[in-house]
N, C-alpha and C positions, 0 to 999 in steps of 0.2 A: 263363557266357558274357558277354562285354563288349558284344556288339552289341545296341543299342536297336531297330534295324531288323532283320527277319527277313532270314537269310542269303540266303534264295532271292532276295530284291529286290536285296542287295548284288551278288550273282552277276549278275543280269541287268543291273543298272546297269553293272559292270564290263565285261561282254561289250559292251553298247551303247557305253560312252564310249571303249573302246579302238578300235573300228571297224577292226579288222583284217580284210582283205579274205576270208581262208580261215578265219577263226575265231580264237579266242583260245585259247592253251594254258595249262594249269593254272599254270605260273610267272608269266606275264604277269598273269593274274587275281589269283594270290596278291600279286604285287608292287603291285598297283593297290589292292587291299584294304589291305594293310600302309601304303601311303602315305596313304590316305584316312581309315582308321579304326584305333581301337586293337584291333589283331587279337589273339585268344588264342594262346598258345603252340602249341597243338594245331590252326592254322588249316589246315595242309597236310591233315591227316586229315578235319577237318570238311568241307574243300573237296572232297576226293575223295569223300566219301559224298554230300553234296549234289549235286554235279555227276552222280553216278551216278544219283540218284533222278530228277533233272531229266531226264535222257537218257531213263530208264525211263518217265517220265510223258509224254514227247513235248513238253516245253516247249523242250527244247535239242536239237539234234543234234550227234553227234560223228563227225568225219571226220578220220582221222589224227592222233588226239590232239589234236584242236582243237575247240573249242566254238562253236557259233552258235546264236542264238535260231532255234527252228523256224518256217518260214515260215507254216505253219497247224497249229494244235494241235486235236486232236479231243478235246474235253472230255467227250464222253458216254462214252468208252472208258476214261478213266482211273480209277484205284482210289485214288490218294492225291493229295494237295494239289499243284496245280501253281503258282499264282501267290497271293500274300498282298498285300494292301494294306499299307502302313506301319501299324503299331498293332496289327496282328493277327497272331496266331500260330497255326499248324496243326501239329499232330503228324504225325509222318511213318510211324508205324506203324498198322496197320488196328485192333489190339486196343485201343488209347488212344482216348479220347473227344477230340474236337476242342475246342478252348477258342478263343473268340472274346472278345477283349478289347474292351468298350465304352470308345470314346474319352471323356476328360473334355473340358471346355471348354478348357482350356489346351492340351490336345494338338490339339484341333481348330483352335484359334487358330494354333498353331505350323505345322500342316499348310497352313493357308489363307496364312499368310505365305510358305511356301515355294512355293506355287503362284503366288503373285504375282509371283515373280521367275523362274519358269520360263521357259526358251527355248520356241519351238513344237515342236521335237523332244522336249524334256523332258515337255512337256504332252502330246503325241501318245503318248508311251510310257507316261505315268501313265493316260492315257484306255485305252490299250490293256489295261494291267494291269486297270484297274478292270472293264472289259467281260469279261476272261478270268476275273476273280473272280466275276462275276455268273453267267457262264455255267457255271462250276464249281459255284456254289451250287445253281443250278437242276438240274444234273445229280445232285448229291448229294441234293436233295430228292426228286427222282424214284426215286433208287435207294432212299432211306428208304421212300417210298410203297410201292414193289414190295416191300420186305422186309417191311413192316407187313401188307401184303395176304398175302403168303406165310405169315407167322406167324399171322394170324387163320385162314386156310384149315386150317393145320395143327392149331390149337386145335380147330376145329370138327371136324375129322377125329377127333382124340383123343376128343373128347366123345361122339362117335357111336360109336367103338370102345367106350368105356367103358360105354355104354348097352347095347351088344350083349353084351358080356361080362358085365355084371350080369343081363341077361335070360337068357343061357345058363346061368348059375350059378343062378339060381332054378329053371330048368326041370329041372335035374339033382336038386334037393332034393325 
C-alpha cells in the first residue's frame, strides 16, 4: 500500500474536507484521495472495505449511499479499531494482534510542524481524533482486563477440577 497515513485517517479527512451536507459518496471520497495522495490501483476496493468497517464500528454513518462522521460514537461497544492517530496502525481483524508503531523523533518533529500550520478546524479534528483514540484505548484495556479475569477464573476452575479428578481416581484404587 502506498499510504503513509492510515486509510481511516485519510477517509475521515476526506469526509471532513468535502463538507457535503448530506454526506460524501464513495466516488467523491475516492476522487479526493486520488487528488491528494498517491492512491493504489485497488483504491475502490480498499475504500469499500474500510468504509464498511467504519460504519460497522460506529465511526461513520451511512444514509442513502453517503457517508458522514457519526455525531457520537460509543467506544465501549466497539470490537475493532475506530480511529488511529497518524503514525499508528491498527489491524482490522480480531485474530491479529494490534501493532502500535512508536514514533521516532523525526516523525514527531514532522507531526509538530504539521500542527503549527493547522487551522482551528483541523486542530479541533485532530484533538477529536486523539480523544477518540484515548477512549478506544481505555475501552480496549478494560476489555483486556475482563478477558484476563475470565481466563484466570477458568484456569482456577480447571485446577479445582483436576484436583477433584485426581482425588476421585485415587479413591478408586
